[in-house]
Backbone and ligand atoms as CSV (ligand in chain L), in Angstrom:
chain,resi,resn,atom,element,x,y,z
A,1,UNK,N,N,0.863,-1.208,0.004
A,1,UNK,CA,C,0.001,0.013,-0.006
A,1,UNK,C,C,0.891,1.241,0.009
A,2,UNK,N,N,0.622,2.104,-0.969
A,2,UNK,CA,C,1.387,3.334,-1.051
A,2,UNK,C,C,0.648,4.426,-0.257
A,3,UNK,N,N,1.385,5.117,0.632
A,3,UNK,CA,C,0.769,6.108,1.506
A,3,UNK,C,C,1.578,7.392,1.420
A,4,UNK,N,N,0.888,8.496,1.151
A,4,UNK,CA,C,1.594,9.791,1.114
A,4,UNK,C,C,0.822,10.812,1.943
A,5,UNK,N,N,1.569,11.741,2.525
A,5,UNK,CA,C,0.925,12.803,3.303
A,5,UNK,C,C,0.208,13.773,2.369
A,6,UNK,N,N,-1.081,13.936,2.560
A,6,UNK,CA,C,-1.860,14.795,1.674
A,6,UNK,C,C,-2.028,16.202,2.261
A,7,UNK,N,N,-2.518,16.285,3.498
A,7,UNK,CA,C,-2.659,17.591,4.117
A,7,UNK,C,C,-2.744,17.471,5.644
A,8,UNK,N,N,-2.620,18.613,6.282
A,8,UNK,CA,C,-2.708,18.692,7.738
A,8,UNK,C,C,-3.865,19.650,8.055
A,9,UNK,N,N,-4.833,19.178,8.841
A,9,UNK,CA,C,-6.004,19.952,9.169
A,9,UNK,C,C,-5.793,20.718,10.466
A,10,UNK,N,N,-6.124,21.987,10.454
A,10,UNK,CA,C,-5.966,22.856,11.622
A,10,UNK,C,C,-7.346,23.429,11.964
A,11,UNK,N,N,-7.803,23.158,13.172
A,11,UNK,CA,C,-9.079,23.691,13.621
A,11,UNK,C,C,-8.890,25.144,14.015
A,12,UNK,N,N,-9.733,25.973,13.475
A,12,UNK,CA,C,-9.614,27.432,13.643
A,12,UNK,C,C,-10.860,27.927,14.393
A,13,UNK,N,N,-10.633,28.790,15.378
A,13,UNK,CA,C,-11.773,29.339,16.092
A,13,UNK,C,C,-12.183,30.687,15.536
A,14,UNK,N,N,-11.197,31.472,15.102
A,14,UNK,CA,C,-11.428,32.826,14.618
A,14,UNK,C,C,-10.736,32.905,13.242
A,15,UNK,N,N,-11.533,32.782,12.200
A,15,UNK,CA,C,-10.974,32.733,10.843
A,15,UNK,C,C,-10.181,33.990,10.497
A,16,UNK,N,N,-10.703,35.148,10.853
A,16,UNK,CA,C,-10.036,36.382,10.544
A,16,UNK,C,C,-8.634,36.412,11.164
A,17,UNK,N,N,-8.537,35.913,12.384
A,17,UNK,CA,C,-7.239,35.893,13.058
A,17,UNK,C,C,-6.321,34.874,12.386
A,18,UNK,N,N,-6.895,33.757,11.962
A,18,UNK,CA,C,-6.081,32.742,11.291
A,18,UNK,C,C,-5.578,33.270,9.958
A,19,UNK,N,N,-6.427,33.994,9.243
A,19,UNK,CA,C,-5.984,34.573,7.948
A,19,UNK,C,C,-4.935,35.644,8.153
A,20,UNK,N,N,-5.076,36.385,9.260
A,20,UNK,CA,C,-4.086,37.420,9.549
A,20,UNK,C,C,-2.700,36.774,9.715
A,21,UNK,N,N,-2.659,35.567,10.238
A,21,UNK,CA,C,-1.364,34.881,10.389
A,21,UNK,C,C,-0.953,34.200,9.088
A,22,UNK,N,N,-1.758,33.222,8.607
A,22,UNK,CA,C,-1.334,32.406,7.476
A,22,UNK,C,C,-1.240,33.190,6.177
A,23,UNK,N,N,-2.213,34.072,5.926
A,23,UNK,CA,C,-2.234,34.833,4.667
A,23,UNK,C,C,-1.392,36.088,4.785
A,24,UNK,N,N,-1.637,36.898,5.805
A,24,UNK,CA,C,-1.022,38.214,5.828
A,24,UNK,C,C,0.391,38.162,6.382
A,25,UNK,N,N,0.589,37.511,7.498
A,25,UNK,CA,C,1.925,37.487,8.122
A,25,UNK,C,C,2.872,36.542,7.382
A,26,UNK,N,N,2.386,35.322,7.056
A,26,UNK,CA,C,3.245,34.374,6.346
A,26,UNK,C,C,3.264,34.628,4.844
A,27,UNK,N,N,2.244,35.302,4.345
A,27,UNK,CA,C,2.173,35.618,2.908
A,27,UNK,C,C,1.746,34.424,2.062
A,28,UNK,N,N,1.030,33.479,2.656
A,28,UNK,CA,C,0.556,32.333,1.892
A,28,UNK,C,C,-0.721,32.655,1.143
A,29,UNK,N,N,-0.960,31.958,0.052
A,29,UNK,CA,C,-2.196,32.115,-0.687
A,29,UNK,C,C,-3.217,31.124,-0.165
A,30,UNK,N,N,-4.418,31.586,0.029
A,30,UNK,CA,C,-5.495,30.711,0.522
A,30,UNK,C,C,-6.423,30.399,-0.639
A,31,UNK,N,N,-6.731,29.138,-0.862
A,31,UNK,CA,C,-7.630,28.770,-1.957
A,31,UNK,C,C,-9.079,29.142,-1.577
A,32,UNK,N,N,-9.950,29.178,-2.612
A,32,UNK,CA,C,-11.363,29.444,-2.361
A,32,UNK,C,C,-11.892,28.387,-1.403
A,33,UNK,N,N,-12.673,28.797,-0.404
A,33,UNK,CA,C,-13.151,27.842,0.573
A,33,UNK,C,C,-14.125,26.839,-0.014
A,34,UNK,N,N,-14.187,25.683,0.649
A,34,UNK,CA,C,-15.114,24.643,0.205
A,34,UNK,C,C,-15.922,24.173,1.409
A,35,UNK,N,N,-17.226,24.186,1.312
A,35,UNK,CA,C,-18.077,23.735,2.399
A,35,UNK,C,C,-18.248,22.241,2.336
A,36,UNK,N,N,-18.036,21.594,3.503
A,36,UNK,CA,C,-18.354,20.148,3.618
A,36,UNK,C,C,-19.591,20.077,4.499
A,37,UNK,N,N,-20.740,20.039,3.848
A,37,UNK,CA,C,-22.023,20.175,4.562
A,37,UNK,C,C,-22.183,19.081,5.633
A,38,UNK,N,N,-21.783,17.862,5.270
A,38,UNK,CA,C,-22.001,16.740,6.208
A,38,UNK,C,C,-21.249,16.933,7.516
A,39,UNK,N,N,-20.110,17.640,7.464
A,39,UNK,CA,C,-19.289,17.865,8.656
A,39,UNK,C,C,-19.558,19.251,9.270
A,40,UNK,N,N,-20.344,20.040,8.605
A,40,UNK,CA,C,-20.634,21.403,9.029
A,40,UNK,C,C,-19.319,22.191,9.230
A,41,UNK,N,N,-18.458,22.071,8.212
A,41,UNK,CA,C,-17.223,22.829,8.238
A,41,UNK,C,C,-16.978,23.495,6.873
A,42,UNK,N,N,-16.208,24.562,6.921
A,42,UNK,CA,C,-15.727,25.191,5.694
A,42,UNK,C,C,-14.209,25.020,5.725
A,43,UNK,N,N,-13.722,24.459,4.629
A,43,UNK,CA,C,-12.278,24.130,4.533
A,43,UNK,C,C,-11.611,25.170,3.631
A,44,UNK,N,N,-10.511,25.735,4.147
A,44,UNK,CA,C,-9.715,26.687,3.390
A,44,UNK,C,C,-8.327,26.042,3.193
A,45,UNK,N,N,-8.050,25.574,1.980
A,45,UNK,CA,C,-6.785,24.921,1.720
A,45,UNK,C,C,-5.690,25.940,1.436
A,46,UNK,N,N,-4.529,25.661,1.971
A,46,UNK,CA,C,-3.382,26.567,1.838
A,46,UNK,C,C,-2.220,25.778,1.223
A,47,UNK,N,N,-1.939,25.994,-0.031
A,47,UNK,CA,C,-0.795,25.283,-0.649
A,47,UNK,C,C,0.506,25.747,-0.040
A,48,UNK,N,N,1.332,24.781,0.349
A,48,UNK,CA,C,2.650,25.146,0.925
A,48,UNK,C,C,3.738,24.277,0.275
A,49,UNK,N,N,3.458,23.769,-0.932
A,49,UNK,CA,C,4.480,22.935,-1.595
A,49,UNK,C,C,4.446,21.553,-1.079
A,50,UNK,N,N,3.928,20.582,-1.852
A,50,UNK,CA,C,3.730,19.240,-1.324
A,50,UNK,C,C,2.406,19.187,-0.574
A,51,UNK,N,N,2.392,18.576,0.598
A,51,UNK,CA,C,1.139,18.514,1.367
A,51,UNK,C,C,0.656,19.935,1.684
A,52,UNK,N,N,-0.660,20.083,1.791
A,52,UNK,CA,C,-1.204,21.450,2.103
A,52,UNK,C,C,-1.619,21.542,3.542
A,53,UNK,N,N,-1.896,22.762,3.944
A,53,UNK,CA,C,-2.569,22.991,5.206
A,53,UNK,C,C,-4.051,23.152,4.914
A,54,UNK,N,N,-4.886,22.759,5.830
A,54,UNK,CA,C,-6.325,22.883,5.678
A,54,UNK,C,C,-6.847,23.625,6.896
A,55,UNK,N,N,-7.254,24.868,6.722
A,55,UNK,CA,C,-7.855,25.591,7.842
A,55,UNK,C,C,-9.327,25.243,7.923
A,56,UNK,N,N,-9.740,24.757,9.071
A,56,UNK,CA,C,-11.119,24.247,9.238
A,56,UNK,C,C,-11.891,25.195,10.101
A,57,UNK,N,N,-13.000,25.671,9.549
A,57,UNK,CA,C,-13.853,26.622,10.253
A,57,UNK,C,C,-15.225,25.980,10.441
A,58,UNK,N,N,-15.746,26.018,11.631
A,58,UNK,CA,C,-17.074,25.461,11.892
A,58,UNK,C,C,-18.136,26.347,11.241
A,59,UNK,N,N,-19.169,25.725,10.672
A,59,UNK,CA,C,-20.278,26.513,10.104
A,59,UNK,C,C,-21.549,26.340,10.928
A,60,UNK,N,N,-21.482,25.587,11.998
A,60,UNK,CA,C,-22.631,25.415,12.906
A,60,UNK,C,C,-22.105,25.096,14.285
A,61,UNK,N,N,-22.883,25.456,15.344
A,61,UNK,CA,C,-22.386,25.221,16.708
A,61,UNK,C,C,-22.218,23.752,17.021
A,62,UNK,N,N,-22.890,22.858,16.301
A,62,UNK,CA,C,-22.763,21.426,16.595
A,62,UNK,C,C,-21.723,20.758,15.651
A,63,UNK,N,N,-20.981,21.563,14.965
A,63,UNK,CA,C,-19.938,21.048,14.092
A,63,UNK,C,C,-18.840,20.362,14.921
A,64,UNK,N,N,-18.273,19.260,14.471
A,64,UNK,CA,C,-17.168,18.637,15.205
A,64,UNK,C,C,-16.011,19.610,15.430
A,65,UNK,N,N,-15.821,20.534,14.512
A,65,UNK,CA,C,-14.739,21.527,14.674
A,65,UNK,C,C,-15.097,22.519,15.805
A,66,UNK,N,N,-16.343,22.938,15.856
A,66,UNK,CA,C,-16.757,23.824,16.940
A,66,UNK,C,C,-16.564,23.157,18.292
A,67,UNK,N,N,-16.900,21.870,18.352
A,67,UNK,CA,C,-16.752,21.146,19.634
A,67,UNK,C,C,-15.261,20.966,19.973
A,68,UNK,N,N,-14.460,20.720,18.980
A,68,UNK,CA,C,-13.008,20.561,19.207
A,68,UNK,C,C,-12.414,21.861,19.746
A,69,UNK,N,N,-12.747,22.981,19.134
A,69,UNK,CA,C,-12.197,24.266,19.546
A,69,UNK,C,C,-12.688,24.641,20.937
A,70,UNK,N,N,-13.956,24.319,21.210
A,70,UNK,CA,C,-14.536,24.622,22.521
A,70,UNK,C,C,-13.771,23.847,23.616
A,71,UNK,N,N,-13.468,22.587,23.319
A,71,UNK,CA,C,-12.826,21.712,24.298
A,71,UNK,C,C,-11.347,22.011,24.478
A,72,UNK,N,N,-10.626,22.141,23.363
A,72,UNK,CA,C,-9.159,22.223,23.440
A,72,UNK,C,C,-8.571,23.490,22.900
A,73,UNK,N,N,-9.420,24.338,22.345
A,73,UNK,CA,C,-8.871,25.532,21.681
A,73,UNK,C,C,-8.473,25.196,20.268
A,74,UNK,N,N,-8.140,26.208,19.478
A,74,UNK,CA,C,-7.721,25.957,18.106
A,74,UNK,C,C,-6.409,25.201,18.075
A,75,UNK,N,N,-6.165,24.475,16.977
A,75,UNK,CA,C,-4.877,23.769,16.874
A,75,UNK,C,C,-4.934,22.623,15.884
A,76,UNK,N,N,-3.882,21.809,15.919
A,76,UNK,CA,C,-3.794,20.661,15.010
A,76,UNK,C,C,-4.987,19.757,15.228
A,77,UNK,N,N,-5.645,19.396,14.162
A,77,UNK,CA,C,-6.871,18.576,14.272
A,77,UNK,C,C,-6.718,17.201,13.698
A,78,UNK,N,N,-6.167,17.087,12.487
A,78,UNK,CA,C,-5.960,15.777,11.888
A,78,UNK,C,C,-4.880,15.846,10.825
A,79,UNK,N,N,-4.371,14.663,10.476
A,79,UNK,CA,C,-3.553,14.620,9.271
A,79,UNK,C,C,-4.153,13.618,8.336
A,80,UNK,N,N,-3.944,13.900,7.068
A,80,UNK,CA,C,-4.609,13.091,6.061
A,80,UNK,C,C,-3.578,12.412,5.177
A,81,UNK,N,N,-3.717,11.082,5.075
A,81,UNK,CA,C,-2.845,10.277,4.270
A,81,UNK,C,C,-3.611,9.819,3.021
A,82,UNK,N,N,-2.986,10.022,1.872
A,82,UNK,CA,C,-3.608,9.544,0.639
A,82,UNK,C,C,-3.181,8.119,0.361
A,83,UNK,N,N,-4.137,7.287,0.006
A,83,UNK,CA,C,-3.860,5.881,-0.349
A,83,UNK,C,C,-4.446,5.647,-1.748
A,84,UNK,N,N,-3.928,4.633,-2.425
A,84,UNK,CA,C,-4.447,4.406,-3.774
A,84,UNK,C,C,-5.750,3.582,-3.755
A,85,UNK,N,N,-5.972,2.817,-2.701
A,85,UNK,CA,C,-7.184,2.024,-2.631
A,85,UNK,C,C,-7.702,2.026,-1.192
A,86,UNK,N,N,-8.643,2.918,-0.930
A,86,UNK,CA,C,-9.050,3.144,0.472
A,86,UNK,C,C,-9.757,1.916,1.063
A,87,UNK,N,N,-10.496,1.166,0.238
A,87,UNK,CA,C,-11.172,-0.023,0.785
A,87,UNK,C,C,-10.139,-1.089,1.174
A,88,UNK,N,N,-9.118,-1.257,0.378
A,88,UNK,CA,C,-8.059,-2.215,0.714
A,88,UNK,C,C,-7.321,-1.752,1.964
A,89,UNK,N,N,-7.100,-0.439,2.080
A,89,UNK,CA,C,-6.406,0.095,3.261
A,89,UNK,C,C,-7.226,-0.167,4.517
A,90,UNK,N,N,-8.544,0.092,4.456
A,90,UNK,CA,C,-9.392,-0.127,5.617
A,90,UNK,C,C,-9.445,-1.607,5.987
A,91,UNK,N,N,-9.481,-2.472,5.002
A,91,UNK,CA,C,-9.473,-3.919,5.275
A,91,UNK,C,C,-8.189,-4.341,5.960
A,92,UNK,N,N,-7.060,-3.811,5.457
A,92,UNK,CA,C,-5.740,-4.138,6.044
A,92,UNK,C,C,-5.652,-3.652,7.486
A,93,UNK,N,N,-6.150,-2.429,7.745
A,93,UNK,CA,C,-6.128,-1.884,9.105
A,93,UNK,C,C,-7.026,-2.675,10.049
A,94,UNK,N,N,-8.213,-2.988,9.531
A,94,UNK,CA,C,-9.170,-3.760,10.314
A,94,UNK,C,C,-8.612,-5.111,10.697
A,95,UNK,N,N,-7.928,-5.746,9.770
A,95,UNK,CA,C,-7.335,-7.075,10.013
A,95,UNK,C,C,-6.266,-6.990,11.125
A,96,UNK,N,N,-5.678,-5.807,11.274
A,96,UNK,CA,C,-4.639,-5.609,12.291
A,96,UNK,C,C,-5.221,-5.093,13.620
A,97,UNK,N,N,-6.547,-5.012,13.694
A,97,UNK,CA,C,-7.185,-4.588,14.932
A,97,UNK,C,C,-7.180,-3.095,15.171
A,98,UNK,N,N,-6.975,-2.320,14.112
A,98,UNK,CA,C,-6.986,-0.869,14.244
A,98,UNK,C,C,-8.427,-0.393,14.383
A,99,UNK,N,N,-8.659,0.514,15.313
A,99,UNK,CA,C,-10.025,1.044,15.549
A,99,UNK,C,C,-10.390,2.100,14.499
A,100,UNK,N,N,-11.415,1.812,13.731
A,100,UNK,CA,C,-11.806,2.701,12.625
A,100,UNK,C,C,-13.052,3.489,13.042
A,101,UNK,N,N,-13.080,4.772,12.726
A,101,UNK,CA,C,-14.296,5.547,12.908
A,101,UNK,C,C,-15.234,5.226,11.752
A,102,UNK,N,N,-14.686,5.159,10.558
A,102,UNK,CA,C,-15.485,4.805,9.379
A,102,UNK,C,C,-15.006,3.462,8.839
A,103,UNK,N,N,-15.906,2.484,8.890
A,103,UNK,CA,C,-15.553,1.184,8.344
A,103,UNK,C,C,-15.746,1.180,6.837
A,104,UNK,N,N,-16.594,2.076,6.368
A,104,UNK,CA,C,-16.840,2.245,4.940
A,104,UNK,C,C,-16.449,3.668,4.558
A,105,UNK,N,N,-15.783,3.855,3.441
A,105,UNK,CA,C,-15.458,5.219,3.021
A,105,UNK,C,C,-16.688,6.051,2.711
A,106,UNK,N,N,-16.581,7.343,2.945
A,106,UNK,CA,C,-17.682,8.225,2.579
A,106,UNK,C,C,-17.171,9.321,1.669
A,107,UNK,N,N,-18.100,9.985,0.973
A,107,UNK,CA,C,-17.675,11.031,0.006
A,107,UNK,C,C,-16.986,12.182,0.685
A,108,UNK,N,N,-15.850,12.625,0.170
A,108,UNK,CA,C,-15.128,13.789,0.674
A,108,UNK,C,C,-15.086,14.886,-0.397
A,109,UNK,N,N,-14.169,15.802,-0.232
A,109,UNK,CA,C,-14.070,16.944,-1.141
A,109,UNK,C,C,-13.601,16.483,-2.527
A,110,UNK,N,N,-14.062,17.168,-3.528
A,110,UNK,CA,C,-13.630,16.998,-4.902
A,110,UNK,C,C,-13.731,15.535,-5.390
A,111,UNK,N,N,-14.809,14.886,-5.048
A,111,UNK,CA,C,-15.049,13.535,-5.522
A,111,UNK,C,C,-14.172,12.462,-4.890
A,112,UNK,N,N,-13.474,12.808,-3.841
A,112,UNK,CA,C,-12.625,11.812,-3.180
A,112,UNK,C,C,-13.484,10.918,-2.267
A,113,UNK,N,N,-12.853,9.855,-1.781
A,113,UNK,CA,C,-13.455,9.042,-0.745
A,113,UNK,C,C,-12.589,9.220,0.499
A,114,UNK,N,N,-13.203,9.313,1.683
A,114,UNK,CA,C,-12.451,9.517,2.917
A,114,UNK,C,C,-12.955,8.574,4.012
A,115,UNK,N,N,-12.096,8.304,4.962
A,115,UNK,CA,C,-12.462,7.519,6.150
A,115,UNK,C,C,-11.519,7.918,7.272
A,116,UNK,N,N,-12.015,7.920,8.499
A,116,UNK,CA,C,-11.195,8.313,9.643
A,116,UNK,C,C,-10.797,7.108,10.490
A,117,UNK,N,N,-9.581,7.170,10.997
A,117,UNK,CA,C,-9.062,6.195,11.941
A,117,UNK,C,C,-9.125,6.814,13.311
A,118,UNK,N,N,-9.536,6.046,14.308
A,118,UNK,CA,C,-9.675,6.607,15.658
A,118,UNK,C,C,-8.334,6.947,16.252
A,119,UNK,N,N,-8.218,8.112,16.911
A,119,UNK,CA,C,-6.938,8.536,17.517
A,119,UNK,C,C,-6.379,7.519,18.492
A,120,UNK,N,N,-7.264,6.714,19.116
A,120,UNK,CA,C,-6.749,5.747,20.105
A,120,UNK,C,C,-5.927,4.666,19.448
A,121,UNK,N,N,-6.079,4.480,18.167
A,121,UNK,CA,C,-5.271,3.484,17.437
A,121,UNK,C,C,-4.118,4.167,16.681
A,122,UNK,N,N,-4.049,5.484,16.729
A,122,UNK,CA,C,-3.034,6.212,15.956
A,122,UNK,C,C,-2.196,7.132,16.867
A,123,UNK,N,N,-2.021,6.681,18.112
A,123,UNK,CA,C,-1.113,7.355,19.033
A,123,UNK,C,C,-1.535,8.816,19.269
A,124,UNK,N,N,-2.855,8.975,19.422
A,124,UNK,CA,C,-3.360,10.280,19.776
A,124,UNK,C,C,-3.641,11.242,18.622
A,125,UNK,N,N,-3.450,10.731,17.414
A,125,UNK,CA,C,-3.634,11.587,16.231
A,125,UNK,C,C,-4.858,11.126,15.460
A,126,UNK,N,N,-5.747,12.058,15.144
A,126,UNK,CA,C,-6.855,11.734,14.265
A,126,UNK,C,C,-6.308,11.621,12.848
A,127,UNK,N,N,-6.444,10.460,12.239
A,127,UNK,CA,C,-5.884,10.238,10.908
A,127,UNK,C,C,-7.031,10.010,9.928
A,128,UNK,N,N,-7.007,10.777,8.871
A,128,UNK,CA,C,-7.966,10.655,7.773
A,128,UNK,C,C,-7.277,9.960,6.609
A,129,UNK,N,N,-7.959,8.999,6.043
A,129,UNK,CA,C,-7.458,8.399,4.790
A,129,UNK,C,C,-8.245,9.017,3.646
A,130,UNK,N,N,-7.577,9.218,2.532
A,130,UNK,CA,C,-8.324,9.726,1.351
A,130,UNK,C,C,-7.847,8.971,0.130
A,131,UNK,N,N,-8.804,8.731,-0.756
A,131,UNK,CA,C,-8.502,8.210,-2.076
A,131,UNK,C,C,-8.992,9.251,-3.068
A,132,UNK,N,N,-8.082,9.812,-3.830
A,132,UNK,CA,C,-8.426,10.876,-4.744
A,132,UNK,C,C,-9.285,10.374,-5.899
A,133,UNK,N,N,-10.046,11.299,-6.471
A,133,UNK,CA,C,-11.002,10.906,-7.503
A,133,UNK,C,C,-10.352,10.429,-8.775
A,134,UNK,N,N,-9.315,11.133,-9.240
A,134,UNK,CA,C,-8.810,10.839,-10.592
A,134,UNK,C,C,-7.374,10.342,-10.557
A,135,UNK,N,N,-7.132,9.347,-11.367
A,135,UNK,CA,C,-5.749,8.904,-11.596
A,135,UNK,C,C,-5.097,8.236,-10.439
A,136,UNK,N,N,-5.826,7.984,-9.350
A,136,UNK,CA,C,-5.187,7.382,-8.196
A,136,UNK,C,C,-5.761,6.004,-7.867
A,137,UNK,N,N,-6.539,5.449,-8.782
A,137,UNK,CA,C,-7.087,4.112,-8.551
A,137,UNK,C,C,-5.973,3.086,-8.599
A,138,UNK,N,N,-6.240,1.902,-8.080
A,138,UNK,CA,C,-5.204,0.859,-8.068
A,138,UNK,C,C,-4.749,0.492,-9.477
A,139,UNK,N,N,-5.651,0.531,-10.445
A,139,UNK,CA,C,-5.272,0.193,-11.797
A,139,UNK,C,C,-4.390,1.312,-12.406
A,140,UNK,N,N,-4.725,2.536,-12.074
A,140,UNK,CA,C,-4.033,3.653,-12.693
A,140,UNK,C,C,-2.586,3.783,-12.245
A,141,UNK,N,N,-2.300,3.440,-10.992
A,141,UNK,CA,C,-0.958,3.710,-10.458
A,141,UNK,C,C,0.025,2.580,-10.739
A,142,UNK,N,N,-0.495,1.354,-10.793
A,142,UNK,CA,C,0.405,0.204,-10.985
A,142,UNK,C,C,1.343,-0.005,-9.813
A,143,UNK,N,N,1.003,0.561,-8.644
A,143,UNK,CA,C,1.896,0.483,-7.486
A,143,UNK,C,C,1.733,-0.811,-6.699
A,144,UNK,N,N,0.666,-1.541,-7.005
A,144,UNK,CA,C,0.321,-2.635,-6.102
A,144,UNK,C,C,0.812,-3.978,-6.575
A,145,UNK,N,N,1.485,-3.980,-7.675
A,145,UNK,CA,C,1.926,-5.271,-8.248
A,145,UNK,C,C,2.958,-5.969,-7.325
L,1,CO,CO,CO,-8.812,17.276,6.066
């Protein structure tokens, strides 16, 4: 299984303050935001060469991001690993006794499939797996031979 770091999610409590740091002080470009309705979050991707940063803003008080910020304050929220075959990855992890939040992948941003691994099985880190929509299927990569 080929695994690459895709992005790092950062839970943000005050978007204007986060933009003042990442955009204005660091001079990074922020991509157009994308709403993930199912998670009640707005994701602002920040290209930084290679893996990106993802600034996560809650869009409702019951959003998982709102709860996270309320409990622990803003900060590192998850890291996302890209795999070529998310179903095979989940089966492999399950066979090893890894605690999965999602046993079945669900739709993510830009036609991707995503699934979360529970932090208790990942040494305190919330890990998201993603399989990109285009050109990353097991047949397309030839990595699994
Ligand atoms: Co993410």
